N, C-alpha and C positions, 0 to 999 in steps of 0.2 A: 370493603376491607382495605385496610392500609398497607400498601407494600413496603417490603423491606427496601434500603437504598441500592443493594447490590442486586435485587431480583429483577430480571428482564421482563420487559413488556414488548410483545411482538406485533409488528404493523407491516401491512401490504399496501402498495399502490403501483397503479399502472401509469407510466409516462412516457410519451412517444412510442407507444405500443409494447413497452418492455415493462414486465412487472418485476418490481423491486421488493425486497424483504429487508427490515433492519429491525434491531431491538434497542430498547432505550433503558437505562438504569440511572438512579440518581437525580438529583436536581442542581441547578446553579448554573454557571457559565457553560456553553455547549463545548463538547469534546468528541470530535468525530474521529472514529477508528476506521481504517482501511486495511484489509487484510492483503495477503500476498497471492501467487498463483496457486490454483488448486486448493485453497484455504477456504475457511469460512467465518463469519464472525462468532461462530459457535465455539472454536477453540480459543478466542479471547476472552471467553468467561472469567476466568480467574483475574486476569488483569484487569479487565471492564469492572469487576466488583470492587476491586481496590480503588479504581480512580473514582467510581460511582460515589464514594464517601465525600467527595468535594466537587464533584461535577456532573452534570447531565451529560452522559455518556450515550452517544449514538453510533451503533455498531452496523455498519451497512454491508449486506452480502452483495458484493459486485455482480453484475450480470455475467452469466454463465457459472455461478457458484453459490452453494449453500440453497437457501430456499427461493432465491431470486430467478427469474425466467432465464431460458436459454433460446432466445430468438435466432434467426438467420440474419444475423448482423455482421458488420465488419469487425467488432471487437478491437478496434484500433485503441491506441492509448488516448488519442484526441476525443473519440467517441465516448470513451469511459468518463474523461474529466468534464466533457460537456454535459452528459447525463447525470453526473453527480452534482454539478452545478444546478441543473434543473430540479433534482431532488432537494437540494439545500433550500431552494426558493419555495418548494411545496411545504416542506416542514417548518417554514418560517424563520430559518437560521440566518442571520445576517452578520453576526460577528462570531468567531469560534476559532479553537486551536485545532490542530489535526495530529493524530499518532497515525503514521503509515509505514507499514513493512513490505519490505522487497517490492513486488510489483505495485502493491498499494501506495508505497512511497513514491514511486515514479508516477501513479495517478495523482497524488498530493502535489507533486512537483508540477505537473503539466496543469492541475487546477489554478495554479499561480497566474495562468494566462487568462482566467476568467473571474477568479474571486481574490486576487492579491490583497486588495484594501479590506477584505473582510477577515483575513487570516491573523491572528495575532502571534500566536506561536506555533512552530512547526517542528515536532518531534519524529525524526525519521529513524527507523530500525532497520539498518543494513538495506538502504533502498536502492531501487534500479534507478537508472538514468544519470548517474554520476561519472560513469566511464564505461570503457570497452568490455574488460574482460567480465566473463561469467562462467559458472560451472559447466563442464564438457557435457554433461548429461541435459542441459538447456539447449546447448548449441546442436546436439543431436536430435532433440525433440523438433527444433525448428527445421532441420534438414528432413526429418521423417514425417513432418505435419503435411507433406503432400497426400497423405493417405489417412483423412480424418477417422475413417472405420477403423483404423488399428489404433488411433489414439484413444477411442472409446473403449476397445477392449482392453487397453493396458493400464487406463487411469485410476481403476481401482485397485489392481495389485501394486502399482507404484505408490498409491496413498498408503495402502497397508504397509509397504517397505518403509517408507519415509516416517511414517508415525511410530512405528516398531524401533526404527534406528536413532530417531531424533526426538521423539516425543516421551522423554522419560517422566514428564510431569503430567502428562495427559492420562486421564482414567480410560480402562478399557472400553467404558461406554462411549467416551468422547471419540476414540479411535474408531469405533464402529459407526457411530453417526457420521463421520466424516467420510469414511469409505462408502457408507449407503449414499450419502449426497453425491460424492462424485462419480458415482455409478449410475445417475440419473441420465435418461436419455437426452442427448444434446450436449454433455458436458464434453466430450472428446473434441467436437466440433469447435466449441467455445474456447478451449484451451488450445487447441491447433491455432486459430486465427489470432487469439492474443499473443501467443509466443511468436508466430512469424510476423507480427507488426513491430516487434521491439527486439528481436534477436534473429540473427543468421549464423553461418557457419563460423563466421570470423568473431561473433560475440554481439553485444548489445548495439543496436542502431539508433536508439531514441536517447537524446541527452538534454538535460535543462540547458545548457549553455548554447544549444543550437537556436534557441528563441528567447534566451533570458533578456535581451534588450526590449521585448515587447512587454516584460513585465513592470507594471508601475512602481512597485516597490515590495522589496522581500521583506517577509517577516523575520522574527527571531528565529533562528534555526540552532537545533541541537540534534546531535548524531548519537546513536545507541549501536553498539556493534560488539559480536562475540569476536575475540580475538583468533579463533579456530574456524572462521567461517571460510569454507570452501566454495560456496555459491557465488557470492559477491565479495571480493577481497576488502578488507578493513583500509588498504591503503586509498580506495577511493574516497573514504572518508577524511583520511589524513590529507588527502590533495585539497578536498573542499574547504577544509579548515586553514590550509595555508592561503587560499585564495580569498578568503572572507574575513571581515573584522566582525565580532560578536557572533561567533560559530564556535560550539564546544564539542567534543567527541568524548563519550562516556564509553569504556571498554570495560568487557566482562572476561576474565580469563577463563580457560577450559570450557568456553561455550561457542557453539557453531552460529548456523544462520537462524535457527528458529529459536529465538530467545524467549518468545511466549510459551513455547512448548517444553524448553528446558529450565528456565529460571523466571517464572511469572512473578514471583514476589519481589525479586531483585529489580527486574525490569520496571515493575509498576512503582517501586520505590523511588528509583531513578527517574523516571519521568515525572513522578508527582514533585520531587525536588525541583526539577526544572521548570514545570508549569506553575508551581507555587512561588518561585523565587521571584525577585525583583525584575521588573521591567527594564531592560538596558538599551532599548531601541531596536530599530530593524538591523537584520545582518547587512552589511554592505561590502562590495568588493573592494579589495585594497587598491592603491592607485597603480595603474597600468597592469593590474593583474588580469583583468577581464581581457584585455586585447592580447595579451600573450597566450591565454587559455584558449581562447576561441580559435587560433590557427590549428588546434588538435583535433577539432571535431567537424565532420562533414554537415552539409546542409540537411535540415530536417525533411525537405521535400513537402508533398502535400500529404499531410496526415488526418485530413478531415474524414469524419466517419458517419455523416448523415443525420446527425441530430441538430436541429437549429441551435444557433449559438446564443445562450442566455446571457444577458449583460445586466 
């Protein structure tokens, strides 16, 4: 039976002892979607279906989320990026575009350390990793993360609150599904370790600029942001655009952090316009901009997470 372009096909594989789940839609040039904290590829269905009209859309459930496994692992940003690189090798994707939201945008940025030459265009929706400021509830989560059992008890109710408050375009079934997935055993531990690796009580601790000199070449970068984002402020995107040539910022008035929950059609249309637009070359740091910016960020330290580095 022939499947429609927007109809998802579901896959599972175990890599480095971690079970990974993803869906695929459409055909054509590969486009990888990476979701944010406590989310799943499931809630990206409406956006993915629109994008699948022109692209082969691969939506990965990051470890600790969705239908992927919840192993006893570090959940560091570097571990997530390396595992994603191993998964790309498994599915045979060598050249691709990326759409990353929030924490998933941070993973996409860290993936540049391992797959920069493979990335054509990078669409980032309110990504982590561009500045220090972050919503107070995430700083509190990092502080309270010393008690993983508490996180497991709270993750379901928090998910219900977030989807009810910010998921105006999510169906009731989609909300229930995400709440059920986030209530799975091990989710609280995964969430706690993920958050504590990238956030402390002061804010975000992992930043692209900490290791950007190790990136062979930046792809073309475009940013997409809700002007009322209270989780990661839009000024992080404005600051990056000020540093880079060939970097654009698309703004959506009256929208917050979860654009794919609030305005999926508008987001999909804007992302398609960027992906289908002419290739203008890679984004580049403006003269002397990188040296000035590097003085604002601490060293990344040792962020390794235990998965062998794919090259």
